[in-house]
C-alpha positions in Angstrom: 98.1 105.7 -95.3 97.8 108.9 -93.4 95.9 112.0 -94.4 93.6 114.9 -93.5 89.8 114.7 -93.5 88.6 117.2 -96.1 84.8 116.4 -95.8 82.8 114.4 -93.3 79.3 115.5 -94.4 78.2 112.2 -95.9 76.7 109.5 -93.8 79.4 106.9 -92.8 81.9 108.4 -95.3 84.9 110.7 -94.9 86.9 112.1 -97.7 90.6 112.0 -96.9 93.3 113.9 -98.7 96.7 112.1 -98.7 99.8 114.1 -99.7 103.0 112.6 -101.1 106.3 114.3 -101.9 108.9 113.2 -104.4 111.9 114.6 -106.3 111.2 115.6 -109.9 113.3 113.4 -112.2 114.4 116.3 -114.4 114.1 119.5 -112.4 115.4 117.9 -109.1 112.9 119.9 -107.1 110.7 118.5 -104.3 107.2 118.1 -105.7 104.0 117.7 -103.6 101.0 115.8 -105.0 97.7 115.0 -103.2 94.9 112.6 -103.9 91.5 112.2 -102.3 90.1 108.9 -101.0 86.6 108.1 -99.9 86.9 106.1 -96.7 84.2 104.2 -94.8 83.6 105.7 -91.3 81.2 103.4 -89.5 80.8 105.6 -86.4 80.7 108.9 -88.1 83.5 110.0 -85.9 85.7 111.8 -88.4 85.9 115.6 -88.1 87.1 118.0 -90.8 90.8 118.9 -90.4 91.6 115.8 -88.4 94.5 113.6 -89.3 93.5 110.0 -89.7 94.9 106.7 -90.9 93.1 104.7 -93.6 93.6 101.2 -95.0 92.5 99.4 -98.1 89.5 97.1 -97.7 86.8 95.3 -99.7 84.5 97.7 -101.7 81.7 99.3 -99.7 80.4 101.2 -102.7 81.4 102.5 -106.1 84.0 104.8 -104.7 84.7 103.5 -101.1 87.6 101.1 -101.1 89.2 102.4 -97.9 88.2 102.5 -94.3 89.3 104.5 -91.3 91.6 102.7 -88.9 92.5 105.3 -86.3 92.2 109.0 -85.6 88.4 109.0 -86.0 87.6 109.1 -82.2 87.0 112.9 -82.2 90.6 114.0 -81.2 90.6 117.1 -83.5 
């Protein structure tokens, strides 16, 4: 999944907001929904505002079930 880093203040953790769009079944309008994921960032390379790719992994902690795959190399 692809999203934007909202917070990178925690050690080895980045909070990523992933947005999805869909058509409302009754109103037939485009609706935008977002969800935040805690992702493991081993190198602490994520920067706020950066677009990154995350993938599901084995649990690192209570909330961290995702890890950064790409985009965390400091290319803001």
